[in-house]
Steps between C-alpha positions, in 0.01 A plus 500: 500500500557148627801436716787314336690238712868574458634144570434164336536157667649369177773761477778274620456283184610782266701745710839351409433451127698729252271518195550727202316603185586276207760668270273517191204666681388830366346785706270774354366799685127579484268752664160416640297779669808729538686212673813337351502125453755263354416205271746206527502295182666174412531482117579131503161404658304812433429534875409835648480640852416856607679659802437817693811726562567367857464139386726573202759640735476193728545272195788717378680438827483127440830482303601146588738633772254634765275270683119546489509629866773758421304639205172506708681686791643761253155556346343517849757767610438719191115479473380406853132411496488524115745214474367148423438283804674160534193327365473735200868460432463124518212509259684722263799274483273195451310667214820619324647145538185338363509735205860396425623856560708427809807266542617338827854375524436231755329288237659392168388727223386231259303320758325822603413574137359159427302498826350849439435397136304199621308726747418751222382216269297355785332837571438554134344160460279565805400836354406325172290244683320760707447720203374230257265747338814697383738211435826606322713298265845639415607470134815698417704817552366767256757774583678464158170532315389804698850654458466466118152653491553784742689735244192481266272631774744746660403802293144490638569394859500856637250775587436595142435138410253485788318816376478345156365183648230705678408679182475174305276351764274798494483489119401124513232571764358784288475259202316246715236741653281519185485116499428444867187306435682251278787494744296392800280262308808314378592388859251214496656354184852554638434284806296241307640138516555505121757782545690353797778355274585826333450686830753278666758555223454877507532493885836328493632735225384817678636382833829426331513861380399604849795323661732634223400850610623425855822356378584776250438783739693321776789451255474874408589584852803274497363194686497131406204277420626172631193276455189442292252216488133404529268573784191290524229740590217272628648221277519735193850571367624861492853627445699685758840661544694561821512878537619498866809682388291821519516469888856636480415805286571825686202700364151393595375633169728268321362216705148612421585517130622140502174391673290700252708378198285195431180698512646769275601245237169315529279807480695609187408155351137568593504840335642347175245217517218758550604684180510167306163407640341832391663467155354151451146577630355452149649153492321387813558131557843486343788342698703829501207689643445240779870478584514876527213495742653225707829681522319828595290317761785314669760778478263753663257323730729235640777763549284745691317240708790276589842657433400842634326349804704594816340225706672226299885469493521605137610830342253723678610375846868578437414843348285587799772386740754724327263788459405517872855400588414208724708190401368153562154646521297175515732326743513797736125546479450141610763547779310808618170314523685219697648766724156643584377155609805426701491830681126570541359146516782310668659789704857449376648836580854447362393434146665739253272636222630509141491880514434777749434769243123596523442535121665159432303335780173627336600384156613151628173452688276593214704303245520194727130480543436563127744237378371242744142552387614494137688172561191334622295638210764379251507156652125463473459637146795307348389177670148537365630581154720184487228292649270605217763393237629186658349381829772257603789739438301788659428294814864400533604858447250619761609254761870560437466884495279503810756283673796724403319835552287431807548165660887518504505858655249373764740213572786741535292718726413208730872406518584859585228503764630182657882546481592870447731620773353849465179361653673356799308718749196568283422153371190450704358832389593430134335156498187644677472791266560273200219261611273790574559647152446160338175455696379844397560418137324173520209649685484793261508278180332175618255588776367851472212526247546776251272640218522300181467734197487390138496748217381509130434737226158582357325704243167681531245365247129581444237235542350607164708592204390488134706513187360737234532368143386615155159351412543531126753614239505872451684834505515679837342848476465599865629394844318691784658296778861533620691291752408602853151615399215367706220365293158348561346196337397581145730808461663533156873406509569496120316568180591338168350519153485248228382602144483124423246436762295803402498389139410139609204634699385724217522215248328255729220756569458555119469125454235489780305777328509302172384181661218686691375614156527148363312362796209743446487404132518126581228527763265662239592292185662173614414410857688169475829690448448748782638259762825466323543875452407551874778258605759684296382833641532370856857390432582845357349651823733287701797623301392859558488433871844337483664785316333759725628314801852505365464867421380563858812335627710767327411710801694341784337557843604430864363169628481626860598785723867549547827669399658483157853359520757370268561628148373844399202460259576853360816359343279287272312780340539480128623143511330180381408237755422143438219327686629375835800735513570622860424863582526547871357367824231618739577432870244519783714661764230497767548134568868406538714223652857398533645201330837368623737221395673254732764254401532139609679594820193693639239265365436282814398771744281668239305174440448460876386864523239474226370175654465665840771284664729789567422852627684749271478881523561684165605863442518680168756785461492701174839567347401856421368552855742290701436650852137388514405125539147380438363173652382244247306175491596195297214419255647228288806299419567283196675191626622390162826670388504671163753668281263766368527810718180702572682817411816601315602711803604190684774416243849644454382712212223667701729575788408195703706222655392191299723371217305471176573305183732674247273404209184647663441848344223594752712420804227286661652147477709420807778246495370341822154426618322768711191473715241774481331654799217751507449752783248780580632797699277604790332848508488503123403866474791607694780340289384569142761305304573552134477205270844372414661664802757288670471416871699315760336241728596390847342185645537449872490132597470363865803578709790244501852494636755646256684171471182330380432781247855480363489121471167527311636763263821301437288198417286701264809664333639153431177381346521505129866602502661177596623278217671169582 
């Protein structure tokens, strides 16, 4: 445990003050991890502050009659080392004063209130500027509306209502399961640009219901809902309500219920929409059907991915904070990470950690690292998304957010490094360590060459594949071959019969016999007419050969050695086939290759590789046999982009990652141009792929520093997504 200095050099500035809690301040008891806390609440400004028992006792001694030093001495006599130090007492008084919870008689009351009001508005404005991705606009006080609605929901806002909610959700899911294929296939049409208008309307409506859930449950527990408005989530409007009144609730389960209230209401909407969607399946394409899918999509996917995400300061974060009983989780986690740097990197031994409880320290460390990584991820993904929609706005948003999230903290750090009194005897070490860490980062990212890996998806395909089709009209009588059977060239795959062909052959042969008799008679009696009869007989012979050839095509044979794949010919027995109708396919599985697709971002290095200008190592890893990687050589690359995919397995419908056109029934027309690459795995006899099997490819390019690789990837990501 770090040593806490008892005295502060600034104590003389506050020792004679006689502050007191403001008369209208409310105090509520809470318990966190078996420890008692006190929440101080100002109803006029909706400000909150949480005190531990000793700090609460110290603040309670500040009654406007005692001086700060008298109250501190009394606390020190009663609690010894557990009492707050002078610096901690000074910070506590300053924080309560800033939160408008503490009054000091030496200054006129109105002047203090106005000054603190201006400070609060200034801090709020700075917070809005820093958090431009989550900009809030206050509209009105909804407490009267929520008060009027709460009695209608009160009968179900209990444990029995929660059980009924769970049962209803399970029932809706059970109704969706038989239609899972239609459910997942509808996602592409839901996010299509043509549906963005209705999707936006449904989003605002469902999020309004979501916020109503917070307000109604908060009102159910006797608290006020003082504010509602619009929050611009990445420049898109979404409603919000101020549910901070839950912080003063005594029970953590009540606070969790308020946090979960929005998701409870929204998931109920999703369940209702699911039942409507199932009921209107036969009217596919109708507006009601599409709106039901939109509501189900937004009220379930967005709620789970965003509102329930504890790494964002939405519902999931506050629920997690109450569940594990660690208030101000994100702020304390960041403070914990700063504490580690100050103590271990800069050698500041008197720094006080946000907690000394081992379990809390572990949670704060893990959450701090996870939230920091997620913050960087969120910044990159949101910026790229907005850049793809509107480049100018996205660029401005990226510069502004990077300045507020990264450059401004770096500036504060440099100011702390140069002027902090805590570094008085450690400043040289702190500067040296900071320069060393910065140098290590620059060296690691910009100097050291690291492997450059690029990835793609591929499909195993044979070099020779033949479609089998009916050679003539007929009824199927026998199908000796089944899918998976290995056949040789000339083996019978299907036998058909045609009485029409048999009769035509018999009729034509009878005509031939007649003309043969006429030819003999003409040769003996009228030699001049023999040539005409002979010509007619030759024509009849040609017809016989033609009909016999068509009859022979009733027996469908394998064109080469291979394996029968595709449709089962046995299912055609007894049916009638038209000439040219598809039957199955024969695949030569002894000569296979891998075909892969690359998008525009990966086109340049692939062109250099096929031209011999770049040394690239390729590896094939089968999805069904992931642990084993097989080297491969690049045999060809089509430099012209095309929307037709070489296999349906590349598209969304086939389980791939390429978006396909909604009007393409085969799932082989991509919405963006793709570049086709062909590879041959080494040691062919050892890998024995199966035609149609999906593989993953890894290409290793020459080593480059990470900064160069990231810059190249960023440049390629922006290609094709930037619209001015």
